[in-house]
N, C-alpha and C positions, 0 to 999 in steps of 0.2 A: 504494500500499498504506499504510493509515493508521499511525502510529507505536503500539507498543506500550505501553499504559499500566496496564491491571489494576486501576484505583484504585476502590475503593467509594466515592466521594464521592456525597454526597447533593446535590439540585439547588441548596439555600440555600448550601451548601460551595462548588460550582462557582461560583454567582454571587458569593459574595463573594470569591473568589481572583481573580476575571474583573475585579472592580472595583478590588481592591488592586494587580493588575498595569497597569491602566490610568491609574492615579493618576500624578502628576508631581511628584517623581521616581517610579517604580514601588516597591512595596513587595513584595519576592521572599520566597518561604516560607524561604530560607535566607540571606537579608539580604546577597546578592551585590548588586553594581552591574549595570546593563544590559548592560555589555560584559564582565563578569568571568567568568572560567571556572572550573569546578570544580576543585578540587585533585586531582593524580592523582601517581601513581609510575610512573616508564618507566625502562628500561633497554634497551642493545641488546646484539647478539651472545648472546643467550641460547641460541641452539641450535648446537652446535660443528659439526656436519655440514653446515649450511647456508651458501649463499653471503652472505646475510644475515638478520637476525633482530630481532626486537624485542618487548617485553612492556612492555603498560601496564595498570594497575589505577586505576578510579576510586575516589572515597571510597565510594562506596555498594556496594562489593565486586564491581562488574561489572569483568571482567578479561578481556584479549585477548592472543594469541599470533598473531605473524605471521613465517613462515617464507618465504623465498625460493630458490630453486634454478635453475640455469641449466643447459641442456644444449646442446650443439652439434647442429644440425640441416641437413640439406641442404636448400638451397633448390629450391623447383619450378621447372621450366624450362616455356616455352612452344613448341609445335612447329608448324612450317610446315604446313598443311594439305595442301600439295601434294606435298611430297619427304619429310615428315616428320625435316628437318634442325633442329636447335635454333636459333633466332634470337635467344636471350638469356632472362635471367630473366623471371618472369611479371611482377614487380614493375616491369620496364624496360617491358614491353608495355603495361603499366597507365597507365604514366606516359605513354608517348606517346599513349594513347587518350585519357586525361583531362586531360594535360596538368598533373599533378600534379608535386609536388616533394617530394626525399626520399627515402632508402634504405629505410626501415622500412615493416614491414607491421604492420597490427592482429592478424592471426593469429599472431605470434611471443609474443602474451602471452597468458597463461593465469590467470584469476583466480578462484579458489572458496572459499565461504565455508562453514563449519559451525557451526551454531547447534543447542545443545543442545535435543532433543526436536523437531527438524524435520527433513523430508528435503531432500536438496540442490535438488530441484526445487518445492519450496514457495515461496510467493509472497514471504515475507519474505526469505530467501537470496536469491532470484532478483532481485528488486528491488534490495537493498543491492549485489548485485554489479555490477549495471548502472550503480548511482549511482558507484561507487568506481572502475570499469573507464572510464568515460567520461572525466574528466580526465586520466588516464594516456594513453589513446590521442589525445586532444587534444593532447597535448603532444609533439609530432614529434620533439623533442630526445631523448627516452628510446627511442622507436622506431630511430631512425638510430644509437643506440650498441650496438643489438643486431646491427647489420649487421659482418660479418666480412669477407666479400668476395662477390663475384658467384654463388659456388657454395655459401657456407655462411654461417650466421646462429646466434646465439643463440636458443634458445626460454626464455623466462623464465615459472617457475610461482611465481604468489603465493597460498600456502595460508594462509589466515585461519582462527583457530579461537577461537570465544568460549569460554571457559572457564566462565562462569556463565551463568545464566537470564539473559535480556535484560530487566532491571530498569526501563530505558528504553530510548528509541531509541537501537540502538546504532551508529548511522553516525558521530558524532563519534569514539567511542571507534576504531573500526576505521580510521577515515581516518589519525589521528594514529599509531597504530601501524604501519599499512602505511608512512606516510611515513619513521618511524625505521629500518623494516628495507631500505628501498630506500636511505636515507642510508649504510646500513653494508654494503652488498652489494658485494662485490669479485669481479672476474672475472679466471682465470689472464693473465697477460702473453702477447701474441702474439708469437711467432718467426718463424714465416712471412711471407712478402710476396706481394702482389698474390692471384693467384687460385690459389694453391697450396693442398694440402690443409693446413686448420690445425694448427699445431703450436704448441703451448704451454709456457711455462716450469714447471717443476715447483716451484720456489720460491715458497711461497705469498707471502712477504714482497714479492716483487717484482710482485705481483697489482695491478691498479687499480680503483679505485673506479667503480662505476657513474655515480655523480655527482661528478666529480672534485673533490677540494678544491683550495683556492688554494693558493699556494706559502709564502706569510707564516704563514698559520693553517690549522688543520686544520677548515676550514669550505667546503663546496661552492660551486661559482661560480654553480651553479644546482642549485635544490632540487626534491624531487618536489612534488606538489601536494598541498595539504590542502584537506577539504571540512569547512565551518563550518556548523551548523544553528543558523537565525535562525528566530523566530516574532514576530509582531506579534500585540498586544493593543489593540484600538483603535488609538491612533496610536504606540503604545509599540513599541520594537523591544528584543526581548531575546535575547542571542545565549547558545549553550551550555544550551538551556532542561533544565528537569527535569521528571521525569514529571508531575509537580503542574502545573507550567506548559504542556506539551503536551496537558494535558486540556482546556485552557480556551482555546487559541489559536485565533486568528482564520484565522491562515494560517502554514503552515509551508515555508520554502525552505531549499534546500541550495545553498551558494554555493562553489565549488571555485577556489583562487587558487595561483599559484606564483611564484617570482620570474622575472624575465627578465633577459637580457645587456644589454639596454637599459638604460643607467643614467638615460636623462632620463625614461622612461616614468612617468608620474603623480607626477613630482617637479618642482615649481617654483623658480626660483632663489632665490627667498627662504627656502624651507625648507631648502636646500643651504647657504646663506650663514649662517642661524642655527645649523647643527650643527656640530662639530668634525670634523677630518678623520680621526678614531678609528673603524675600521671596526666598532666596536661600537655607533656613534653614528650612523654614515652612514646615511640611510634606504635601505630597501631598494626596489629597484624591482619592482613586482608587478603581474601582469596576470590577467583574468579567463579562466579555462578552461572553465566550464560553470555553470549555474544553472538549477534545478531546483525545480517546486512540488511538495509533498507533501500528499497530504489529510490535515488534521488530525482527531484521534480525537475532537474534540469534537463534529464533526457526527454523529456516531453516536449520541449521547445524545438523549434525546426531549425536546421541549418540555412545560416543567412551568407550566400557569397558576396564577396565584395565586388568593387566595380572591375577588377582586372579578371584575370583567369579564374575559373571556379575550381581553386586548390585551397588546399589546407591555410596556406600560408596567405592567401588572398581573402579569407573569409573573416567576415565581422564577427561571425558569432559560429562555432562548433561544439555541439552538445557533446559533454564528455561520455565516453564508452568503455567499457569495463568496468571492473570492481577495484578496490582498493588492495594495492600490492601487500604481499605476505609481509615484507619487511616493514611495512608502515602500520600492518596490524599489530606487529610485534612490538612495535614502538608505543603503540596507543595501551596495549595492555600493562607495558613496563610502568609507562606514566600513570596508569591508575593504581597501581598495587605497589610500587616502591615508596619506600618511607619517606613522609613528606611530600607525597606526591598528591596528584590531583584528587584522588579517591580519598586520602585520608584529610586532605582540605575541605572536602565536601562534608565529611561524617563530622569533624570538628567544628565546622560551622552550624551545622543542625543541633549540635549537642547545646549551643548557646541559645537555643529556644527554650523560654521559659516553661515549666512543667504545670 
C-alpha cells in the first residue's frame, strides 16, 4: 500500500527535492537532520474507562488516540477424537505438535484502526493494522502476559483512532501512540490461584502494569515495540520522513524494535565502560522484531522527459525503480539498534511522557 501524500508537485519540483535530499549532508524541507524526528505532543491515560490509553499529535496537525481494553475470556480446549474427553488447552496441543514455546496465542490480540473517510476493510487501514500487529505478535512476552491459567486468558483489544485526515503516512504516529497506550495499560491483580476461576482485586491501585516498571523508577523493564519509518534517497537515509520526502523516496521500509531483557544484546564492553551507571545514560539493549518494505508513492508518478533526447540524463523527473540495497538496509538496522542510536533516542524520548 503506497503512502498517502496527495502533493501537487510538478516534475521540476520533484527533481529538485530529490537532488536536495540526495546531497551530503541532505537538505530536508524542514531543515531537520537525517535522524531527527518531527516535534510532537503526547499524553497518556486520556480515556478514564480504558485499561490504557494515549494521545499523540504531530506538528502538522495529524492526531491519533489509542485505547486498550482487556476482557477475561475462556481458553478453547482440544478434545480427543475417540472419547470426547478434554486432553488439554488448544495451545498445549499446538505446542506439542509444533514444538513451540510460550503460553500466549496470537488470537488473544485484536487490533483495529479507524481512518476518517475509509472503511475498515479498505487497503490503508488493513495494511496499517498488519504492520502494527506484526511486531506485537512477534513479542512473545506480551502474549505470555495475557495468560491467566490453563482455562482463562486476557483478550486485549487495541482500538486506534486517527482523529484527522492522514496528511502524511500515519504509521509512525499510530505506532508511537500505541506504544504509549500499552505502557499505561494496567490489569486487575489476580487473587485466585492455579486453574481456579479468575478472581480479581477490586482495588485499582493494586492493579499491575501490562509492562511492569522497575522497582527503582517508574520505567518498564521491557517496553512495547515501536515502528520507525525510514526512506532512502540515493545513498541518503532519512528517518521520520515528511510527506514531501515520501513523494520522492527511492525506497521506504518500516523497522520495528523493542528493548530486550538481555543486557548484552547490541552493546559492547567499550560502550558500557564509556557510560555512567546512571539508568538514564545506560545504553538500552534493543532487538529487531520486524522489517517491512513499503511501495514509495514516487513510483506512481509518470516519467517526464526533458527538452532534449528522451534519455535518463535529459529527464526532468525519472521515477525511482528497484528497492533499497542490502547495504543500506544493514545501515538502517544498525542505526536503529546501536547504543545511542535512533531506536534508543526514540524510546528515551517516550519515557519522558508523564505517567
